[in-house]
Backbone as JSON, one array per atom type, in Angstrom:
{
  "sequence": "MAMLQQAWLYILNNPLQFAKAAGVHVSLSVCALSIAAALAIPAAVWLTRRGGAVALAGINAANIGRTLPSLAVLALVMPVLGTGFAPSLFALTLLALPPILINAYTGLREVDVDVIDSARGMGMTMGEILRKIELPIALPVIFAGLRTAAVQVVSGAVLAAFIGGGGLGDYITAGIAMMSMHLLLVGAVPVTLLSIGADALFAALQKRLTPKGLQAT",
  "N": [[11.59, -11.08, -44.61], [11.01, -10.35, -47.22], [8.5, -9.19, -46.89], [9.15, -6.94, -45.4], [10.62, -5.54, -47.28], [8.61, -5.01, -49.13], [7.02, -3.36, -47.58], [8.77, -1.19, -47.21], [9.01, -0.33, -49.87], [6.39, 0.5, -50.27], [6.29, 2.73, -48.58], [8.16, 4.36, -49.88], [6.83, 4.79, -52.25], [4.62, 6.15, -51.42], [5.22, 8.65, -50.03], [4.24, 11.15, -48.99], [1.76, 10.55, -47.85], [2.56, 8.7, -45.89], [4.29, 10.31, -44.36], [2.48, 12.18, -43.37], [0.85, 10.58, -41.72], [2.77, 9.66, -39.9], [3.54, 12.1, -38.81], [1.19, 12.92, -37.49], [1.04, 10.91, -35.59], [3.38, 11.31, -34.07], [2.87, 13.91, -33.18], [0.56, 13.52, -31.6], [1.68, 11.9, -29.6], [3.77, 13.49, -28.48], [2.37, 15.79, -27.61], [0.51, 14.66, -25.8], [2.23, 13.55, -23.86], [3.57, 15.84, -22.98], [1.49, 17.43, -21.89], [0.61, 15.69, -19.89], [2.9, 15.53, -18.25], [3.07, 18.2, -17.46], [0.85, 18.38, -15.87], [1.04, 16.24, -14.03], [3.5, 16.38, -12.56], [3.44, 18.87, -11.02], [1.16, 18.1, -9.56], [2.13, 15.94, -8.12], [3.99, 17.22, -6.49], [2.23, 18.77, -4.97], [0.79, 16.73, -3.66], [2.79, 15.59, -2.06], [3.15, 17.65, -0.29], [0.7, 17.75, 0.98], [0.21, 15.14, 1.99], [-0.73, 12.28, 4.09], [-4.15, 11.14, 4.09], [-5.06, 12.35, 1.75], [-2.89, 12.27, -0.07], [-2.61, 9.5, -0.2], [-5.06, 8.76, -1.35], [-4.82, 10.0, -3.85], [-2.58, 8.67, -5.01], [-3.51, 6.04, -5.01], [-5.64, 6.3, -6.8], [-4.18, 6.89, -9.1], [-2.79, 4.49, -9.38], [-4.9, 2.76, -9.93], [-5.59, 3.82, -12.39], [-3.43, 2.98, -13.9], [-3.97, 0.35, -14.35], [-5.94, 0.22, -16.24], [-6.8, -0.88, -19.46], [-5.43, 0.31, -22.58], [-7.15, 0.47, -24.81], [-9.59, 0.41, -23.55], [-9.67, 2.88, -22.26], [-9.8, 4.6, -24.47], [-12.26, 3.79, -25.46], [-13.94, 4.63, -23.4], [-13.7, 7.37, -23.57], [-14.68, 8.06, -26.08], [-17.64, 8.11, -26.27], [-18.16, 10.5, -24.96], [-16.5, 12.6, -25.94], [-16.47, 12.16, -28.62], [-15.04, 11.46, -31.86], [-11.74, 11.6, -33.38], [-8.8, 13.8, -33.43], [-8.6, 15.32, -30.99], [-10.1, 13.84, -28.93], [-8.5, 11.55, -28.93], [-6.06, 12.59, -28.09], [-6.77, 13.41, -25.5], [-7.36, 10.93, -24.3], [-4.87, 9.62, -24.48], [-3.35, 11.3, -22.9], [-4.48, 10.77, -20.4], [-3.58, 8.16, -20.13], [-0.87, 8.57, -19.85], [-0.57, 9.97, -17.49], [-0.63, 8.42, -14.9], [1.95, 6.86, -14.55], [3.84, 8.96, -14.53], [2.97, 10.63, -12.45], [3.05, 8.88, -10.19], [5.78, 8.13, -10.1], [7.01, 10.64, -9.82], [5.96, 11.49, -7.39], [6.96, 9.45, -5.71], [9.74, 9.83, -6.03], [10.07, 12.42, -4.95], [9.22, 11.98, -2.33], [11.23, 10.38, -1.4], [13.38, 11.97, -0.91], [15.85, 12.86, 1.37], [14.89, 13.74, 4.61], [16.51, 15.07, 6.41], [18.21, 16.51, 4.78], [16.47, 18.39, 3.69], [15.7, 19.71, 6.03], [18.15, 20.82, 6.73], [18.48, 22.62, 4.65], [16.37, 24.35, 5.17], [17.3, 25.38, 7.55], [19.36, 26.9, 6.6], [18.06, 29.02, 5.64], [16.63, 28.84, 3.27], [13.79, 29.14, 1.12], [10.61, 27.4, 0.7], [10.06, 27.16, -2.0], [12.62, 27.46, -3.11], [13.9, 25.27, -1.99], [12.47, 23.23, -3.25], [13.13, 23.66, -5.99], [15.96, 23.61, -6.03], [16.84, 21.46, -4.54], [14.94, 19.26, -3.94], [13.66, 18.57, -6.49], [15.98, 18.18, -8.22], [17.21, 15.97, -6.87], [15.18, 14.09, -7.01], [15.01, 13.7, -9.69], [16.09, 11.44, -11.28], [14.2, 9.38, -10.71], [11.84, 10.59, -11.52], [12.32, 10.85, -14.28], [12.4, 8.18, -14.95], [9.7, 7.56, -14.76], [8.76, 9.22, -16.82], [9.97, 8.02, -19.03], [8.71, 5.52, -19.05], [6.05, 6.35, -19.46], [6.34, 7.6, -21.97], [6.93, 5.47, -23.73], [4.57, 3.98, -23.42], [2.68, 5.8, -24.41], [3.48, 6.26, -27.09], [3.22, 3.7, -28.18], [0.55, 3.25, -27.49], [-0.74, 5.18, -28.99], [-1.27, 4.04, -31.4], [-3.77, 2.91, -31.18], [-5.42, 5.05, -31.49], [-6.35, 5.13, -34.03], [-8.69, 3.71, -34.03], [-10.63, 5.44, -33.16], [-10.7, 7.42, -34.99], [-8.45, 9.06, -34.79], [-6.21, 9.07, -36.35], [-2.75, 8.74, -37.46], [-0.04, 6.31, -37.31], [-1.33, 4.01, -36.7], [-3.43, 3.71, -38.46], [-2.44, 2.36, -40.67], [-1.93, -0.13, -39.56], [-4.48, -1.05, -38.76], [-5.69, -1.07, -41.28], [-4.08, -2.94, -42.55], [-4.71, -5.25, -41.11], [-7.46, -5.46, -41.66], [-7.42, -5.84, -44.44], [-5.93, -8.07, -44.66], [-3.23, -7.77, -45.19], [0.02, -8.13, -44.87], [2.34, -6.61, -45.37], [1.38, -4.01, -45.38], [0.52, -3.76, -42.77], [3.0, -3.86, -41.52], [4.05, -1.45, -42.36], [2.97, 0.33, -40.58], [3.53, -0.86, -38.06], [6.34, -1.32, -37.75], [7.61, 1.32, -37.84], [6.37, 2.39, -35.52], [7.39, 0.76, -33.51], [10.11, 1.44, -33.72], [9.93, 4.15, -33.06], [9.12, 3.94, -30.39], [11.34, 2.72, -29.21], [13.19, 4.7, -29.77], [12.12, 6.85, -28.27], [12.42, 5.9, -25.66], [15.23, 5.72, -25.55], [15.89, 8.4, -25.91], [14.85, 9.68, -23.58], [16.35, 8.34, -21.71], [18.89, 9.32, -22.29], [18.47, 12.05, -21.78], [17.9, 11.9, -19.07], [20.37, 11.07, -18.02], [21.93, 13.25, -18.73], [20.77, 15.44, -17.4], [20.65, 14.74, -14.74], [22.19, 15.46, -11.67], [25.74, 15.12, -11.29], [26.69, 13.99, -8.92], [24.63, 12.34, -8.23], [24.46, 10.41, -10.1], [24.63, 7.02, -11.15], [27.51, 5.07, -10.65]],
  "CA": [[12.4, -10.06, -45.26], [10.28, -9.88, -48.4], [7.44, -8.32, -46.42], [9.77, -5.68, -45.03], [10.96, -4.86, -48.54], [7.36, -4.49, -49.69], [6.63, -2.24, -46.73], [9.67, -0.09, -47.55], [8.61, 0.15, -51.2], [5.13, 1.23, -50.11], [6.63, 4.03, -48.02], [8.83, 5.13, -50.92], [5.84, 5.14, -53.28], [3.59, 7.01, -50.82], [5.95, 9.38, -48.99], [3.44, 12.2, -48.35], [0.75, 9.89, -47.01], [3.24, 8.13, -44.73], [4.79, 11.41, -43.55], [1.33, 12.77, -42.68], [0.46, 9.66, -40.66], [3.83, 9.68, -38.89], [3.47, 13.4, -38.15], [0.05, 12.9, -36.56], [1.41, 9.99, -34.51], [4.37, 11.99, -33.22], [2.19, 15.05, -32.55], [-0.27, 12.98, -30.53], [2.53, 11.39, -28.52], [4.48, 14.59, -27.82], [1.4, 16.64, -26.92], [-0.03, 13.93, -24.65], [3.27, 13.43, -22.84], [3.85, 17.18, -22.44], [0.37, 17.82, -21.04], [0.61, 14.81, -18.71], [4.0, 15.95, -17.37], [2.73, 19.52, -16.91], [-0.18, 18.18, -14.85], [1.38, 15.23, -13.02], [4.61, 16.76, -11.68], [2.91, 19.76, -9.97], [0.24, 17.36, -8.7], [2.96, 15.14, -7.21], [4.52, 18.16, -5.49], [1.11, 19.12, -4.08], [0.48, 15.57, -2.84], [3.83, 15.44, -1.04], [2.94, 18.68, 0.71], [-0.52, 17.44, 1.72], [0.44, 13.91, 2.75], [-1.88, 11.65, 4.72], [-5.21, 10.5, 3.32], [-5.16, 12.98, 0.42], [-1.84, 11.68, -0.91], [-2.93, 8.08, -0.39], [-6.16, 8.68, -2.31], [-4.3, 10.37, -5.17], [-1.72, 7.61, -5.53], [-4.36, 4.88, -5.3], [-6.35, 6.6, -8.04], [-3.21, 6.74, -10.19], [-2.52, 3.05, -9.54], [-6.06, 2.2, -10.64], [-5.48, 4.27, -13.78], [-2.4, 2.19, -14.59], [-4.5, -0.98, -14.67], [-6.92, 0.3, -17.32], [-6.25, -1.12, -20.8], [-5.44, 1.5, -23.44], [-8.36, 0.48, -25.64], [-10.74, 0.72, -22.68], [-9.66, 4.32, -22.05], [-10.31, 5.19, -25.7], [-13.69, 3.48, -25.55], [-14.64, 5.45, -22.43], [-13.65, 8.76, -24.0], [-15.39, 8.27, -27.34], [-19.04, 8.57, -26.15], [-18.22, 11.84, -24.39], [-15.81, 13.59, -26.78], [-16.59, 11.83, -30.04], [-13.87, 10.88, -32.51], [-10.82, 12.57, -33.97], [-7.52, 14.06, -32.79], [-8.75, 15.81, -29.62], [-10.4, 12.74, -28.0], [-7.33, 10.67, -28.85], [-5.09, 13.29, -27.24], [-7.27, 13.35, -24.12], [-7.22, 9.55, -23.82], [-3.45, 9.33, -24.32], [-2.9, 12.06, -21.73], [-4.91, 10.0, -19.24], [-2.7, 6.99, -20.03], [0.48, 9.0, -19.46], [-0.57, 10.59, -16.16], [-0.28, 7.6, -13.73], [3.37, 6.58, -14.28], [4.58, 10.19, -14.21], [2.55, 11.07, -11.11], [3.53, 7.95, -9.17], [7.23, 8.22, -10.0], [7.36, 11.96, -9.29], [5.62, 11.46, -5.96], [7.92, 8.56, -5.05], [11.04, 10.48, -6.02], [10.05, 13.53, -4.01], [9.09, 11.45, -0.97], [12.47, 9.71, -1.0], [14.41, 12.95, -0.57], [16.18, 12.77, 2.79], [14.31, 14.82, 5.41], [17.61, 15.82, 7.02], [18.71, 17.45, 3.77], [15.48, 19.47, 3.62], [15.81, 20.47, 7.27], [19.38, 21.61, 6.66], [18.22, 23.73, 3.72], [15.54, 25.32, 5.9], [18.16, 26.03, 8.52], [20.2, 27.86, 5.89], [17.21, 30.14, 5.24], [16.01, 28.66, 1.96], [12.33, 29.07, 1.11], [10.09, 26.13, 0.2], [10.24, 27.16, -3.45], [14.04, 27.24, -3.39], [14.18, 23.87, -1.65], [11.9, 22.4, -4.31], [13.87, 23.82, -7.25], [17.4, 23.37, -5.93], [17.17, 20.24, -3.8], [14.01, 18.13, -4.1], [13.52, 18.14, -7.88], [17.22, 17.56, -8.72], [17.43, 14.65, -6.27], [14.12, 13.18, -7.49], [15.02, 13.68, -11.16], [16.21, 10.1, -11.89], [12.94, 8.64, -10.57], [10.86, 11.27, -12.38], [12.61, 10.5, -15.66], [11.98, 6.79, -15.14], [8.27, 7.64, -15.05], [8.59, 9.81, -18.15], [10.36, 6.99, -20.02], [7.61, 4.54, -19.1], [4.9, 7.01, -20.08], [6.63, 7.85, -23.38], [6.77, 4.2, -24.46], [3.14, 3.65, -23.4], [1.94, 6.73, -25.26], [3.83, 6.02, -28.49], [2.57, 2.45, -28.59], [-0.9, 3.39, -27.34], [-1.27, 6.06, -30.04], [-1.74, 3.18, -32.48], [-5.19, 2.66, -30.99], [-6.18, 6.24, -31.87], [-6.98, 4.84, -35.32], [-10.03, 3.15, -33.81], [-11.6, 6.53, -32.94], [-10.48, 8.46, -35.99], [-7.38, 9.96, -34.41], [-5.15, 9.05, -37.34], [-1.47, 8.2, -37.03], [0.45, 5.08, -37.94], [-2.28, 2.94, -36.44], [-4.29, 3.53, -39.64], [-1.84, 1.31, -41.51], [-2.08, -1.41, -38.88], [-5.88, -1.47, -38.88], [-5.94, -1.38, -42.69], [-3.4, -4.2, -42.85], [-5.5, -6.34, -40.53], [-8.72, -5.57, -42.39], [-7.17, -6.31, -45.81], [-5.03, -9.23, -44.57], [-2.02, -7.36, -45.91], [1.09, -8.09, -43.89], [3.28, -5.52, -45.63], [0.73, -2.76, -44.98], [0.58, -3.76, -41.32], [4.37, -3.55, -41.14], [4.27, -0.02, -42.61], [2.65, 1.02, -39.34], [4.08, -1.5, -36.87], [7.79, -1.15, -37.62], [7.94, 2.68, -37.38], [5.93, 2.59, -34.13], [8.39, 0.09, -32.68], [11.32, 2.26, -33.74], [9.63, 5.36, -32.3], [9.1, 3.59, -28.96], [12.74, 2.52, -28.81], [13.82, 6.02, -29.81], [11.64, 7.64, -27.14], [13.07, 5.38, -24.46], [16.64, 6.11, -25.6], [15.96, 9.85, -25.74], [14.67, 10.04, -22.18], [17.5, 7.82, -20.97], [19.98, 10.26, -22.51], [18.14, 13.27, -21.05], [18.03, 11.6, -17.64], [21.8, 11.07, -17.7], [22.48, 14.6, -18.92], [20.2, 16.4, -16.47], [20.84, 14.32, -13.36], [23.46, 15.95, -11.1], [26.8, 14.11, -11.34], [26.79, 13.33, -7.64], [23.53, 11.38, -8.07], [24.51, 9.42, -11.16], [25.21, 5.72, -10.77], [28.87, 4.89, -11.16]],
  "C": [[11.68, -9.47, -46.47], [9.17, -8.91, -48.01], [7.99, -6.95, -46.03], [10.15, -4.87, -46.26], [9.71, -4.26, -49.17], [6.88, -3.27, -48.89], [7.47, -1.0, -47.05], [9.32, 0.51, -48.9], [7.31, 0.94, -51.12], [5.39, 2.63, -49.57], [7.26, 4.93, -49.08], [7.85, 5.6, -51.98], [4.74, 6.07, -52.74], [4.21, 7.87, -49.7], [5.09, 10.42, -48.26], [2.4, 11.61, -47.41], [1.39, 9.33, -45.74], [3.72, 9.25, -43.79], [3.65, 12.07, -42.75], [0.92, 11.89, -41.5], [1.49, 9.66, -39.53], [3.81, 11.0, -38.11], [2.35, 13.47, -37.13], [0.4, 12.04, -35.34], [2.37, 10.66, -33.53], [3.72, 13.16, -32.48], [1.31, 14.59, -31.39], [0.58, 12.59, -29.33], [3.19, 12.53, -27.75], [3.52, 15.46, -27.03], [0.85, 15.95, -25.68], [0.99, 13.85, -23.52], [3.56, 14.77, -22.18], [2.75, 17.62, -21.49], [0.36, 17.0, -19.76], [1.7, 15.22, -17.73], [3.68, 17.28, -16.7], [1.68, 19.42, -15.81], [0.32, 17.31, -13.69], [2.47, 15.69, -12.06], [4.16, 17.79, -10.63], [1.95, 19.05, -9.02], [1.02, 16.51, -7.69], [3.55, 16.02, -6.11], [3.43, 18.5, -4.48], [0.78, 17.96, -3.15], [1.52, 15.35, -1.74], [3.66, 16.48, 0.07], [1.71, 18.36, 1.58], [-0.33, 16.22, 2.6], [-0.85, 13.27, 3.22], [-2.86, 11.02, 3.75], [-5.32, 11.06, 1.92], [-4.13, 12.37, -0.53], [-2.14, 10.22, -1.21], [-4.03, 7.91, -1.43], [-5.67, 8.99, -3.73], [-3.46, 9.27, -5.79], [-2.52, 6.36, -5.85], [-5.15, 5.08, -6.59], [-5.42, 6.44, -9.24], [-2.9, 5.27, -10.45], [-3.67, 2.35, -10.25], [-6.0, 2.57, -12.11], [-4.48, 3.46, -14.57], [-2.93, 0.83, -15.03], [-5.47, -0.96, -15.84], [-6.25, 0.03, -18.66], [-6.39, 0.13, -21.68], [-6.72, 1.59, -24.26], [-9.59, 0.82, -24.82], [-10.82, 2.22, -22.43], [-10.22, 5.04, -23.27], [-11.81, 4.98, -25.83], [-14.5, 4.33, -24.59], [-14.73, 6.91, -22.87], [-14.57, 9.03, -25.19], [-16.85, 8.71, -27.18], [-19.16, 10.01, -25.68], [-17.67, 12.88, -25.36], [-15.89, 13.29, -28.27], [-15.3, 11.22, -30.58], [-12.97, 11.99, -33.05], [-9.56, 12.75, -33.13], [-7.68, 14.41, -31.31], [-9.12, 14.69, -28.63], [-9.22, 11.78, -27.84], [-6.26, 11.29, -27.94], [-5.5, 13.22, -25.78], [-7.04, 11.96, -23.53], [-5.75, 9.21, -23.57], [-2.85, 10.09, -23.14], [-3.28, 11.33, -20.45], [-4.0, 8.79, -19.03], [-1.32, 7.38, -19.5], [0.55, 9.51, -18.03], [-0.09, 9.65, -15.02], [1.21, 7.34, -13.52], [4.18, 7.82, -13.92], [4.25, 10.64, -12.79], [3.15, 10.18, -10.02], [5.04, 8.07, -8.99], [7.68, 9.56, -9.41], [7.09, 12.01, -7.79], [6.63, 10.62, -5.18], [9.29, 9.22, -4.93], [11.12, 11.61, -5.02], [9.97, 13.05, -2.56], [10.38, 10.83, -0.46], [13.6, 10.68, -0.69], [14.61, 12.95, 0.94], [15.65, 14.0, 3.54], [15.4, 15.68, 6.03], [18.18, 16.86, 6.06], [17.78, 18.65, 3.67], [15.56, 20.35, 4.87], [17.06, 21.36, 7.27], [19.2, 22.83, 5.76], [17.36, 24.79, 4.39], [16.4, 26.1, 6.89], [19.08, 27.07, 7.89], [19.39, 29.05, 5.38], [16.57, 30.02, 3.88], [14.5, 28.57, 2.09], [11.9, 27.71, 0.56], [10.26, 26.03, -1.31], [11.68, 26.89, -3.84], [14.44, 25.8, -3.08], [13.67, 22.94, -2.73], [12.76, 22.44, -5.56], [15.31, 23.33, -7.15], [17.78, 22.05, -5.26], [16.24, 19.07, -4.17], [13.93, 17.64, -5.55], [14.82, 17.56, -8.44], [17.48, 16.16, -8.17], [16.42, 13.64, -6.79], [14.17, 12.96, -8.99], [15.18, 12.29, -11.77], [14.91, 9.3, -11.84], [11.86, 9.26, -11.45], [11.07, 10.88, -13.83], [12.27, 9.04, -15.95], [10.49, 6.73, -15.46], [7.99, 8.2, -16.43], [8.93, 8.8, -19.24], [9.25, 5.96, -20.18], [6.4, 5.12, -19.81], [5.11, 7.22, -21.57], [6.42, 6.6, -24.21], [5.3, 3.82, -24.53], [2.36, 4.52, -24.37], [2.22, 6.46, -26.74], [3.16, 4.74, -28.99], [1.05, 2.55, -28.52], [-1.53, 4.27, -28.4], [-1.74, 5.28, -31.26], [-3.25, 3.01, -32.41], [-6.06, 3.88, -31.32], [-6.88, 6.04, -33.21], [-8.41, 4.34, -35.16], [-11.07, 4.24, -33.56], [-11.29, 7.72, -33.86], [-9.39, 9.44, -35.67], [-6.23, 10.01, -35.4], [-3.87, 8.45, -36.79], [-1.12, 6.91, -37.74], [-0.46, 3.89, -37.69], [-3.23, 2.69, -37.6], [-3.76, 2.42, -40.53], [-2.03, -0.07, -40.88], [-3.51, -1.93, -39.01], [-6.22, -1.84, -40.32], [-5.29, -2.7, -43.08], [-4.15, -5.4, -42.31], [-6.78, -6.56, -41.33], [-8.53, -6.18, -43.78], [-6.3, -7.56, -45.85], [-3.75, -8.98, -45.35], [-0.89, -7.17, -44.89], [2.04, -6.92, -44.12], [2.69, -4.17, -45.22], [0.73, -2.64, -43.46], [1.97, -3.37, -40.84], [4.72, -2.07, -41.38], [3.96, 0.79, -41.36], [3.4, 0.47, -38.15], [5.57, -1.23, -36.68], [8.16, 0.27, -37.2], [7.51, 2.95, -35.94], [6.92, 1.95, -33.17], [9.66, 0.92, -32.59], [11.12, 3.56, -32.96], [9.65, 5.09, -30.79], [10.52, 3.41, -28.44], [13.46, 3.86, -28.77], [13.41, 6.9, -28.65], [12.3, 7.21, -25.85], [14.54, 5.81, -24.41], [16.81, 7.61, -25.37], [15.84, 10.25, -24.28], [15.78, 9.47, -21.31], [18.67, 8.78, -21.08], [19.73, 11.56, -21.75], [18.29, 13.07, -19.55], [19.5, 11.66, -17.22], [22.38, 12.48, -17.76], [22.02, 15.56, -17.83], [20.35, 16.01, -15.0], [22.18, 14.83, -12.84], [24.49, 14.82, -11.01], [26.91, 13.33, -10.03], [25.72, 12.27, -7.42], [23.55, 10.29, -9.13], [25.18, 8.14, -10.67], [26.59, 5.58, -11.4], [29.05, 3.5, -11.71]]
}
């Protein structure tokens, strides 16, 4: 408890420095998640249309990506892109891609074929079927992937401090280097709260955006 009080006092005494670090952390997380979703969901749609060996290769590649440790991804990016915000953003986007892609692909593949055939029989185009039937039905599974990716990105953004990306990870690395528990908590506690908040936010969005007929009772 005393350490938490010291951490809180540090934040109160250094509000601008803390706000800047928190802002960088949130910016990294939001940008990485947004870019990953913008890439992964259309890619999942494309893979469902292609099917066969192409889809299998894409999903296997995504599964391999899920096994890579966060620090390893940052280490692989650093020799190519250097250090700073941009390499950190690139690495975090790579971390967010697999869960979103796999869940989006799974959700779209699970849409009942009979429903799609009925929509075709009613004269709907492929684009209309995607927007009005496939994506709404797949939405709960897609949001599950987004929730997983959001938590991974927020927690993984801590490691951006190792390649000069900034964020709340700076406090954690400084706390470890200086053997200062309260300084470590200045970074660790807000990151934990951000991860919990991100998960709760996407859970709320999932419930709000999922059609009522598809919500669990």
